[in-house]
N, C-alpha and C positions, 0 to 999 in steps of 0.2 A: 491250233496248227497254223493259223494265219498271222497271229500277233507275235508269237515268239520269234520267228525269223525276222520280222520287221524290227523288233527290238534289238536283236543281235546285229542287224544291219547298221544300226546307229553306232555301234562300238567297234566295228572291224575297220581296218585300214587298207586291206587288199581289195582292189577293185574287182578282181575275179571272184573273190569270196562274196563281195557285195552282190554281184550278178546272180550267183547261185542262191544266196539267201533271198533275193528278190523273187527268184523262180519258186522257191518253197512258199513264200508268202502269197504270191499270185495263185499258186495251186491250191492253197488253203482257202482263199476267197472263192475260187471256182467251186470247190467242194461245198462251201456255204451256200452259194447260189443254187447249186443242184439240190441241196437238202431243202431249200425254201421253195422248190418247185419251179424255179425259173430256169428251165433247161436251156433255152436259147442263150440267155445271158451267161450261163455257166460254160457252155461249150464255146461261145464267142470269146470268153476270157481265156480259155485254153488255146484256141486257134490263133487269136490275134495277139494277145499279150505274151503268152508263154511261147507259142510257136513262131511268132513273127518278130515282135519288138525285142524280146529278150535275146533271141538268137542273133538278130541284127546287132544288138548291143555287144554281144560276145565276139562276133566277127569284127566289129569296130575296134574292140580292145586288142584283138589279136593282130589286126592289120596295121595299126598305128605303130610308130616308132617307139622304142623302149626308153623314152625320156622319163626320168624319175621326177614326176610332178606330184607334190603332196596332194592327197585327195581333200583333206581338211587341214587348214592351218590351225595352229595351236590357238585356242581362244584366249584373248587378252581381256583385261577389265573394260577396255573401251568397246569391245564387241559383245561382251557378256552381259553388261548392264542393259543396253537397249534390247537385246534378245529376250532377257527375262521380263522386261517391261512390256514388250510386244506380246509375249506369251500370256502374261497376266491380263492384258486388255482383251485378247481374243477369248481367254477362258471366261472372263467376266461377261462378255457379250453372249457367249454360248449359254452360260448359266442363266442370264436374264431372259433369253429366248425360251430355254427349256422350262424354267420355273414359271414364266408368264403364260405358258400355253395351258389351257384347261385339260387337255388330253382326254377328251370324251371319246368313248368307244361306242359306236352304234352297231347294231346287228345288221349284217348284210341281208339283202332281200334274196328270195329264191332264185331269181334271174341272175343276180350277181354271183351267187354260189356256183351255178351251173357254168357260167362264163369263166370263172376262176379255175374251175376243175378241168376245163378243156385245155389240151396242149396248145401253147402259143406259137410253137415253131412253124407249123404250116401257115398260119395267118401272117406271121412276120415274113416268111420266105415268099409268100405270094405277093405281099406288098412291095418287097424289095425288087422282085423280078418283074413287076408290072407297073405300078405307079411310080416307083422311085428308081427305075433302072438307069436313067441318065445321071443323077447324082452318084449312084453306086459306081458306074463306070468312070465318072470324072474323078472320084476319090482313088480308084485303082490306078488311073493314069498318073495322078499326082504322086502317089506312093512309089510308082515305078520311076518317075523322074527324080524323086528324092534318093532312091536307092542308087541310080546311075550316077547322080551327083556326088553322093557319099563315096562311091567306089573311085570316081575320078580324083577326088580330093585325097583319099587315102593312098592312092597309087602315085601321087605326084611327089617331086623332090625339089629342093631349092636349086636354082640355077646360079652358079658362082659368077658367071660373066655379067649378069645384069642386076647385081645388087640385091639378091634374095628373091627375085621373081620365081614363080613356080612353073614347072613344065611337066607333062606326063612322063612317067618312067617307061622307057621302052623295054620289051621283054628281054632283048639281048643285053641291055644295060643292067637289068636286075640280075641276070645270070652272072655277068662279069663281076658285079659288086659282091656276090655271094661266093666267089671263088670258083665258079663253074664256067665252062665254055660251052658252046653249042655242040662240040664234039664229045664232051664228057668231062671227067674230072681232070684238073691240072696235075 
């Protein structure tokens, strides 16, 4: 469920379809986390990545102008050969690490079994809202600032008088460019 949409993502050219395939892939990974017993990580995947980042990405696609920019340029021999070589080097390094590891499995102690069976969400929530409350709030303010900045950039337009400088689009200007006035349809 998680890998098939990711593979289909590589071969589609529509950015909206890419976003929905990414949604399916992230949902598949959230399901894997939940099946592995990592409830906090699974629900964080749903809330943060699916509920936040992906929806923000879709709004960004919808708010930007409809300039036809190719998502992927056609690969040429000059870009294909270094890509294949880099892929082979990375695969060689990963195989070296995987085959060089003895992969010994030790039996967990009774204390480790009890700790692993206990739900981790209450402990993580207690840590976030007590020990790590300042970094938690700092990240939330940073994300809010990024969202406000992205909205400002998305709602700006080129200024023809000053050689391409950008200024925010006023609400009345956006209505006039869409063919509507403040009183209603023209």
